[in-house]
KEKE-3310 file (N, C-alpha, C; in steps of 0.2 Angstrom, whole numbers, plus 5000, padded with zeros to 4 digits):
npx = (5500:5501:5490:5493:5488:5477:5484:5485:5481:5477:5477:5487:5498:5498:5500:5513:5520:5518:5518:5528:5527:5518:5508:5503:5493:5482:5480:5477:5465:5457:5456:5449:5437:5432:5421:5422:5433:5447:5457:5474:5475:5463:5464:5475:5469:5460:5467:5474:5487:5503:5503:5515:5519:5508:5508:5519:5515:5503:5509:5516:5505:5499:5510:5509:5498:5486:5479:5475:5481:5472:5469:5473:5461:5459:5468:5466:5476:5476:5479:5470:5465:5460:5453:5457:5446:5445:5458:5467:5475:5469:5461:5470:5472:5459:5458:5468:5463:5452:5458:5465:5455:5449:5460:5461:5450:5454:5455)
npy = (5566:5551:5544:5536:5520:5513:5504:5485:5480:5492:5493:5485:5491:5504:5500:5494:5506:5516:5509:5500:5486:5475:5468:5474:5484:5477:5467:5475:5481:5469:5465:5475:5473:5463:5457:5449:5439:5432:5419:5415:5408:5411:5424:5423:5416:5425:5436:5430:5426:5418:5410:5412:5425:5433:5430:5437:5450:5451:5451:5463:5472:5468:5472:5486:5489:5488:5476:5462:5448:5433:5423:5406:5393:5378:5365:5369:5374:5385:5402:5416:5432:5449:5463:5480:5491:5504:5510:5523:5523:5514:5523:5528:5516:5515:5527:5526:5514:5520:5529:5521:5514:5525:5528:5517:5518:5528:5537)
npz = (5435:5444:5456:5472:5475:5488:5502:5502:5515:5525:5539:5544:5537:5543:5556:5556:5552:5562:5575:5575:5573:5562:5568:5579:5579:5573:5582:5594:5589:5588:5601:5607:5602:5610:5622:5633:5643:5635:5628:5623:5610:5604:5602:5593:5582:5579:5574:5564:5565:5570:5586:5593:5590:5594:5608:5613:5610:5617:5630:5630:5630:5643:5651:5649:5655:5649:5647:5658:5665:5669:5683:5682:5679:5689:5683:5670:5656:5649:5647:5652:5646:5651:5645:5650:5650:5653:5652:5646:5634:5625:5618:5609:5601:5596:5588:5579:5572:5566:5558:5549:5543:5536:5528:5520:5512:5504:5488)
capx = (5503:5497:5489:5494:5482:5478:5488:5480:5479:5479:5478:5494:5503:5498:5503:5520:5523:5517:5519:5534:5525:5511:5503:5501:5486:5476:5478:5473:5458:5453:5455:5444:5430:5430:5417:5423:5440:5449:5464:5479:5473:5457:5467:5479:5465:5456:5471:5477:5494:5505:5503:5521:5520:5503:5509:5523:5511:5499:5513:5517:5498:5499:5515:5507:5492:5480:5476:5477:5481:5467:5471:5471:5457:5463:5468:5466:5482:5475:5480:5465:5466:5454:5454:5455:5443:5446:5465:5467:5479:5464:5459:5475:5470:5453:5459:5472:5459:5448:5462:5467:5449:5448:5465:5459:5445:5456:5455)
capy = (5563:5546:5544:5530:5516:5512:5497:5480:5480:5498:5492:5482:5496:5509:5497:5494:5512:5520:5505:5496:5479:5475:5464:5477:5487:5473:5464:5480:5481:5463:5465:5480:5470:5457:5459:5444:5437:5428:5416:5417:5405:5415:5430:5421:5415:5432:5441:5426:5426:5413:5411:5415:5432:5435:5429:5443:5456:5451:5452:5470:5475:5467:5476:5493:5490:5488:5470:5459:5440:5431:5417:5400:5388:5372:5360:5373:5376:5391:5409:5421:5439:5453:5470:5485:5495:5511:5512:5529:5521:5511:5528:5528:5511:5517:5533:5523:5510:5524:5532:5516:5513:5530:5528:5511:5520:5534:5536)
capz = (5441:5447:5464:5474:5477:5495:5503:5503:5522:5528:5546:5545:5535:5548:5562:5555:5552:5568:5581:5574:5571:5558:5572:5585:5578:5572:5588:5598:5587:5590:5608:5608:5600:5614:5628:5638:5643:5630:5628:5617:5604:5601:5599:5587:5577:5578:5569:5559:5566:5574:5593:5596:5589:5598:5615:5614:5610:5623:5636:5630:5632:5650:5654:5648:5660:5645:5648:5664:5665:5674:5686:5678:5683:5691:5677:5663:5654:5645:5650:5649:5647:5651:5643:5655:5645:5655:5651:5641:5628:5621:5614:5603:5596:5592:5583:5573:5568:5562:5553:5545:5539:5531:5523:5516:5507:5500:5481)
cpx = (5498:5496:5490:5488:5483:5481:5482:5477:5481:5481:5485:5499:5504:5502:5510:5524:5523:5519:5524:5533:5518:5506:5500:5494:5481:5474:5474:5466:5454:5452:5450:5437:5428:5427:5418:5430:5441:5456:5468:5477:5467:5460:5471:5475:5461:5460:5474:5484:5496:5505:5509:5521:5514:5504:5514:5519:5506:5503:5515:5511:5497:5504:5513:5501:5485:5476:5478:5476:5476:5470:5469:5466:5461:5462:5467:5473:5482:5476:5475:5467:5460:5456:5452:5453:5444:5453:5464:5470:5475:5462:5464:5473:5464:5454:5463:5468:5454:5452:5464:5461:5448:5454:5464:5454:5447:5456:5462)
cpy = (5557:5546:5537:5526:5514:5505:5492:5479:5487:5498:5490:5487:5501:5506:5497:5501:5516:5516:5500:5489:5479:5472:5469:5481:5482:5469:5468:5480:5475:5463:5470:5478:5465:5460:5454:5442:5432:5424:5417:5414:5408:5421:5429:5420:5421:5436:5437:5426:5421:5415:5414:5422:5436:5435:5435:5449:5457:5453:5460:5474:5474:5472:5484:5494:5490:5481:5467:5451:5438:5424:5411:5395:5382:5367:5363:5376:5383:5397:5414:5428:5443:5460:5475:5491:5503:5514:5518:5527:5517:5517:5529:5522:5513:5522:5530:5518:5514:5527:5527:5514:5519:5530:5522:5513:5526:5532:5534)
cpz = (5443:5454:5466:5476:5484:5496:5503:5510:5525:5536:5548:5543:5540:5554:5562:5555:5558:5575:5580:5572:5567:5563:5577:5585:5577:5578:5593:5596:5589:5597:5610:5607:5605:5620:5634:5638:5638:5631:5622:5611:5601:5598:5592:5581:5574:5573:5564:5559:5570:5582:5596:5596:5594:5605:5617:5614:5615:5629:5636:5632:5640:5653:5654:5653:5656:5645:5655:5662:5671:5677:5682:5683:5684:5685:5670:5662:5651:5650:5648:5651:5647:5649:5649:5651:5647:5654:5645:5634:5623:5616:5608:5598:5592:5587:5577:5569:5564:5556:5547:5540:5534:5526:5518:5511:5503:5492:5478)
residu = (MET:GLU:SER:GLU:SER:PRO:PRO:ALA:ASP:PRO:VAL:GLN:GLU:LEU:SER:ALA:ALA:LEU:PHE:GLY:ARG:ALA:LEU:ARG:LEU:PRO:LEU:GLY:ILE:TRP:VAL:ARG:ALA:GLN:THR:GLU:PRO:PHE:PHE:GLN:ARG:GLN:ALA:SER:ASP:GLY:VAL:GLY:MET:PRO:GLN:THR:TYR:VAL:ARG:LYS:GLU:LEU:ALA:VAL:LEU:VAL:SER:LEU:GLY:MET:LEU:ARG:GLU:LEU:PRO:ARG:ALA:GLU:GLY:ASP:LYS:ARG:LEU:PHE:TYR:ASP:GLN:LEU:THR:ASP:HIS:PRO:TRP:TRP:LEU:ILE:ILE:ASP:ALA:ALA:ALA:HIS:ALA:ALA:GLU:LEU:TYR:GLY:ARG:ALA:PRO)
# end
């Protein structure tokens, strides 16, 4: 009996299987690593996905109360986001990230 090799990107595979979209978990992991407010383009570059997709997922995180949109500075077209680190659902992202890491190392 052959064992299955781990997926090329276990984070995206787990994200698609558990969260419905391959981008959700990688974006959540990226957001968790941020210590300062960030804007959409930074998130898009951080996860290597188009801004259109990232914008939708950031809006979901805002609607869930995991992120907040910060007021725009005068003359600045960028929309900044700030992670609400005490939201309990970040623990789900942390656990899923850890599980994906372990799965990626599976023999």
